C-alpha positions in Angstrom: -56.8 32.3 111.0 -56.8 28.5 110.8 -54.8 26.0 112.7 -51.7 27.5 114.2 -48.3 25.9 114.6 -46.9 26.6 118.0 -43.4 26.5 119.6 -43.1 24.7 122.9 -40.6 25.2 125.7 -37.4 23.2 125.3 -36.4 20.2 127.4 -33.2 20.3 129.4 -31.2 18.8 126.5 -31.7 20.1 123.0 -32.1 17.1 120.7 -31.2 17.3 117.1 -33.6 15.3 114.9 -31.8 12.8 112.7 -34.4 10.3 111.6 -33.1 8.0 108.9 -36.6 7.0 108.0 -37.5 10.7 107.8 -34.8 12.0 105.4 -36.9 14.4 103.3 -36.1 17.7 101.5 -35.6 21.5 102.1 -38.3 22.8 99.4 -38.9 23.0 103.0 -41.3 21.3 105.4 -42.0 21.4 109.0 -43.3 18.0 110.2 -44.9 17.8 113.6 -43.4 15.6 116.3 -43.5 11.9 116.7 -44.7 11.5 120.3 -46.0 13.2 123.4 -44.4 14.0 126.7 -46.6 15.5 129.5 -49.2 16.5 126.9 -46.7 18.5 124.8 -45.7 17.4 121.3 -42.1 16.2 121.2 -39.6 15.0 118.6 -37.4 12.0 118.5 -33.8 12.6 119.5 -30.7 10.9 118.0 -30.8 8.1 120.7 -34.5 7.3 120.1 -35.7 4.6 117.8 -36.9 6.3 114.6 -40.6 6.2 113.9 -42.2 5.7 110.5 -42.1 8.6 108.0 -44.6 11.3 109.0 -46.2 11.9 105.6 -49.8 12.7 106.8 -50.6 16.0 104.9 -52.3 17.3 108.1 -48.9 17.1 109.9 -46.6 18.2 107.1 -46.0 21.9 106.5 -44.0 22.8 103.4 -41.9 26.0 103.6 -42.6 28.5 100.9 -39.0 29.9 100.4 -38.3 27.7 97.4 -41.2 27.0 95.1 -40.7 24.6 92.3 -39.9 21.0 91.5 -37.4 19.0 93.5 -36.2 15.4 93.6 -37.7 13.4 96.4 -34.4 12.2 97.7 -32.5 15.5 97.6 -32.4 18.4 100.1 -31.6 19.2 103.7 -33.1 18.2 107.1 -33.0 20.1 110.3 -34.5 22.0 113.2 -35.8 25.5 113.9 -35.2 27.1 117.4 -35.8 30.5 118.9 -34.7 32.6 122.0 -37.2 33.5 124.7 -37.3 36.9 126.2 -35.2 35.9 129.2 -32.3 34.4 127.2 -29.1 36.2 126.2 -29.0 37.7 122.7 -26.3 35.5 121.3 -24.1 36.4 118.3 -23.1 32.9 117.3 -25.2 30.4 115.3 -24.0 27.5 117.4 -25.1 29.3 120.6 -28.6 29.5 119.1 -28.6 25.8 118.2 -27.2 24.7 121.6 -29.4 27.0 123.7 -32.5 27.9 121.7 -36.0 26.6 122.3 -36.8 24.1 119.5 -40.1 24.1 117.6 -41.5 20.6 118.1 -41.2 19.9 114.4 -38.6 18.9 111.7 -37.6 21.3 109.0 -36.9 20.4 105.4 -35.7 22.4 102.4 -34.9 21.5 98.8 -32.0 24.0 98.8 -30.6 26.9 100.7 -31.6 29.9 98.7 -33.3 32.7 100.8 -32.4 36.0 99.1 -32.3 39.1 101.4 -35.9 39.9 102.5 -37.7 42.0 105.1 -37.4 40.5 108.6 -41.2 40.7 109.3 -42.4 38.3 106.6 -42.2 35.3 108.9 -42.5 31.6 108.2 -45.6 30.8 106.2 -47.0 27.3 105.9 -48.1 25.8 102.7 -51.7 26.8 103.7 -50.6 30.4 104.2 -50.5 30.2 108.1 -47.8 31.9 110.1 -45.6 29.9 112.4 -46.2 31.3 115.9 -44.2 31.2 119.1 -45.5 30.3 122.6 -46.8 33.9 123.0 -48.9 33.6 119.8 -46.6 35.9 117.9 -45.1 35.4 114.4 -41.6 34.0 114.5 -39.3 36.3 112.6 -36.3 37.3 114.7 -34.0 35.7 117.3 -34.4 32.2 115.7 -31.8 29.7 114.5 -31.6 26.8 112.0 -29.6 23.6 112.3 -29.5 21.9 108.9 -27.7 18.9 107.5 -27.3 17.0 104.2 -24.7 15.3 102.1 -22.8 17.4 99.5 -22.5 16.0 96.0 -21.9 17.2 92.4 -24.9 17.9 90.3 -25.2 16.1 86.9 -22.7 17.7 84.5 -20.4 19.2 87.1 -16.8 18.2 86.7 -14.8 16.4 89.4 -12.3 18.7 91.1 -11.7 21.2 94.0 -14.6 23.6 94.9 -14.8 26.7 96.9 -17.8 27.6 99.0 -19.4 30.8 100.3 -22.5 31.9 102.3 -24.5 35.1 101.8 -26.2 35.5 105.1 -27.9 38.0 107.5 -27.2 37.3 110.3 -24.6 34.6 111.1 -24.1 31.3 109.3 -21.5 28.6 109.3 -20.8 25.4 107.3 -18.9 22.4 108.7 -18.0 19.1 107.1 -18.6 15.9 109.1 -16.2 13.0 108.9 -16.9 9.3 109.5 -16.4 9.7 113.3 -18.8 12.6 113.4 -16.1 15.2 113.9 -16.9 18.6 112.3 -14.4 20.6 110.3 -15.2 24.3 109.7 -15.4 25.3 106.0 -17.2 28.6 106.0 -17.5 31.0 109.0 -19.8 33.9 108.3 -21.0 34.2 111.9 -22.0 37.3 113.9 -24.5 40.1 113.6 -24.3 41.8 110.2 -26.2 42.8 107.1 -26.1 40.4 104.1 -22.4 39.5 103.9 -20.4 37.1 101.7 -18.4 34.8 103.9 -15.9 32.7 101.8 -14.5 29.2 102.5 -11.4 28.7 104.6 -10.2 26.0 102.1 -11.6 24.1 99.1 -13.3 20.7 99.0 -12.5 18.0 96.5 -15.6 16.4 94.9 -15.9 13.7 92.3 -18.9 11.8 90.9 -19.0 9.4 93.8 -18.7 12.0 96.6 -21.3 12.2 99.3 -19.8 14.5 101.9 -21.9 15.0 105.1 -22.1 18.7 106.2 -23.9 20.9 108.7 -25.1 24.5 108.3 -26.0 26.5 111.4 -27.8 29.9 110.9 -29.4 32.5 113.1 -31.4 35.7 112.6 -30.8 38.1 115.5 -32.3 41.6 115.7 -34.4 42.9 112.8 -34.5 44.1 110.0 -33.5 41.5 107.3 -32.9 37.8 106.8 -30.9 36.0 104.1 -29.2 32.7 103.5 -27.7 31.5 100.2 -25.1 28.7 100.1 -22.8 29.1 97.0 -20.0 27.2 95.3 -17.6 27.5 92.4 -14.8 25.4 90.8 -11.4 26.4 92.3 -9.8 28.9 89.9 -6.7 27.6 88.1 -3.4 28.0 90.0 -5.1 28.6 93.5 -3.9 26.4 96.4 -6.9 24.3 97.5 -5.8 24.7 101.2 -5.9 28.5 101.0 -8.9 30.6 101.8 -11.2 31.5 98.9 -10.5 34.8 97.3 -13.0 37.0 95.4 -13.5 40.7 95.3 -16.8 40.2 97.2 -15.4 38.0 100.0 -16.2 39.9 103.3 -18.3 42.6 101.7 -21.8 43.3 103.0 -24.9 45.4 102.4 -28.6 44.6 102.6 -29.1 45.7 99.0 -25.7 44.6 97.7 -26.8 41.2 96.4 -30.6 41.3 96.4 -33.1 44.1 96.2 -35.4 43.3 99.1 -37.8 46.2 98.4 -39.6 44.0 95.9 -41.4 40.7 96.6 -39.9 38.3 95.8 -36.5 39.8 96.3 -34.6 40.5 93.0 -30.9 39.7 92.5 -28.7 42.7 91.8 -25.9 43.1 89.2 -23.4 42.4 92.0 -25.0 39.0 92.5 -25.0 38.2 88.8 -21.4 39.3 88.5 -20.5 36.6 91.1 -22.1 34.1 88.8 -20.0 35.3 85.8 -17.0 34.5 88.0 -18.1 30.9 88.4 -20.1 31.1 91.6 -23.6 29.6 91.7 -26.1 28.8 94.5 -26.1 25.1 95.3 -29.1 23.6 93.5 -31.4 20.8 94.6 -29.2 18.2 92.8 -26.2 19.2 95.0 -27.9 18.0 98.2 -28.7 14.5 99.2 -30.3 13.3 102.4 -28.2 11.4 104.8 -30.4 8.4 104.4 -32.6 7.4 101.4 -36.2 8.5 101.9 -38.9 10.4 100.1 -40.0 14.0 100.6 -43.7 14.3 101.1 -43.5 17.9 100.1 -42.2 17.1 96.6 -44.4 15.8 93.7 -44.3 12.0 93.4 -42.9 12.3 89.8 -41.6 15.9 89.3 -40.1 17.1 86.1 -36.5 17.6 86.9 -34.1 19.9 85.0 -30.4 19.0 85.2 -27.2 20.1 83.3 -28.4 23.6 82.6 -25.4 25.3 81.0 -24.4 28.2 78.9 -22.8 26.6 75.9 -21.7 29.7 74.0 -22.1 33.4 73.7 -21.6 36.0 70.9 -22.0 39.7 71.0 -25.7 39.3 70.1 -26.7 35.8 71.1 -26.4 33.0 73.6 -26.9 29.2 73.3 -28.0 27.2 76.4 -28.8 23.6 76.9 -30.3 21.3 79.6 -31.7 17.9 80.2 -35.1 16.8 81.6 -36.1 13.7 83.4 -38.7 12.9 80.8 -39.6 14.3 77.3 -40.8 17.9 77.6 -41.0 21.2 75.7 -38.3 23.9 75.5 -38.2 27.7 76.0 -35.9 30.2 77.6 -36.5 33.2 79.9 -33.7 35.9 79.7 -33.3 39.1 81.7 -31.3 42.1 80.8 -29.9 42.9 84.3 -29.3 46.6 83.5 -32.9 47.3 82.4 -34.7 44.6 84.2 -36.5 43.6 81.0 -37.4 39.9 80.8 -38.3 38.2 77.6 -39.2 34.6 76.8 -38.5 32.7 73.6 -41.4 31.0 71.8 -41.9 27.5 73.1 -40.6 24.6 71.0 -43.4 22.0 71.3 -41.1 19.1 70.5 -41.0 16.7 73.5 -37.3 15.9 74.1 -35.0 15.1 77.0 -32.0 17.1 75.8 -32.8 20.7 75.1 -30.8 23.4 73.2 -32.0 26.9 72.5 -30.3 29.9 70.9 -31.5 33.3 71.9 -30.7 36.1 69.3 -31.1 39.9 69.5 -28.9 40.5 72.5 -26.7 43.6 73.2 -22.9 43.5 73.3 -21.1 43.9 76.6 -24.3 43.4 78.6 -25.0 41.4 81.7 -27.8 38.8 81.3 -29.5 36.2 83.5 -31.1 33.2 81.9 -33.3 30.2 82.8 -34.5 27.1 80.9 -38.2 26.2 81.0 -39.7 22.9 80.1 -43.2 21.4 80.4 -45.1 18.2 79.8 -48.2 20.0 78.4 -51.2 20.0 80.7 -49.3 17.9 83.3 -46.3 19.6 84.9 -43.5 22.1 84.3 -40.2 23.1 85.7 -37.8 26.1 85.6 -34.0 25.7 85.9 -31.8 27.5 88.3 -30.5 30.8 87.0 -27.2 31.3 85.1 -25.6 34.7 84.4 -23.3 35.8 81.6 -22.0 38.9 79.9 -21.9 39.2 76.1 -18.5 40.1 74.6 -17.7 43.6 73.6 
């Protein structure tokens, strides 16, 4: 094994890293600390003067959970902590964050989409190295994440009230932060449980100018699975925005209910895709913005970004989808029959355009499908959209 990333014992006060000059993204990265204290690598706390962005590739470890292109100013930033053998086994995400031993690094993701997977896969660096604890063991249980970002609408999303939900194993919470730094709980899916859908206590109003700071705390307690997916949907018509979100899946749980973890990568189930047909979607990279403008050293300098991916129309035997790209690119579609698992791709349209529209024929009536848009600048770069699900009419 090559160079190892170690966890060090915590100081008396847990310091949450909020470096305005460091606001990067959660395609995820772990960036090693900015100073030393007694020979141990340490990180800057909120009262410290921020240092320069740590973009040296030798000190930047990009998390493998979310492969693909992401905007350099979008995502979440946070910390990874763990419990030592002599600490209580908490059942609250906040207890983990407040009492856990921090890895002397900063954690970044482009989005929160970790489908249910086996507990023993660990945190792999971009170079394929496992993150290890102070006992030289892989870190895969009794750890916590403290993450923050600004919530915003993605291009093409309409202003209005939005409900939120978290699919997690184990506990996770989402809080909004006001201008005075006071946190308001929005989703409480805390506690030890298999993958469970925790739904919002009330809805949040978002318009095209919204930048709503929020915090997500998560922990993985005892084995055997982990998952973390942050979801949203427009408030259904006639529902009180101050009422708790309602959906047939709210409060339901099961490790194979939403994702099949027996395959790698984990595969969404029909139950998960049915959520999407009811308006739910995982927050995508464009829904997250760093608290302060900066660049993500893990993201390409000029990625091909797909936005506005929508299902325009469906018939019993076809679907039409469209999307935009940040620069002229080709067009094709990947579509999966959820019942059979069969995935097919359309022929690539070589025309280089920024607005893409593709109709896929040959579908079966009353069938659940999942679809993605794919674009490429030939020989240079490519991008795949987030997934959308639909059911063809009877």
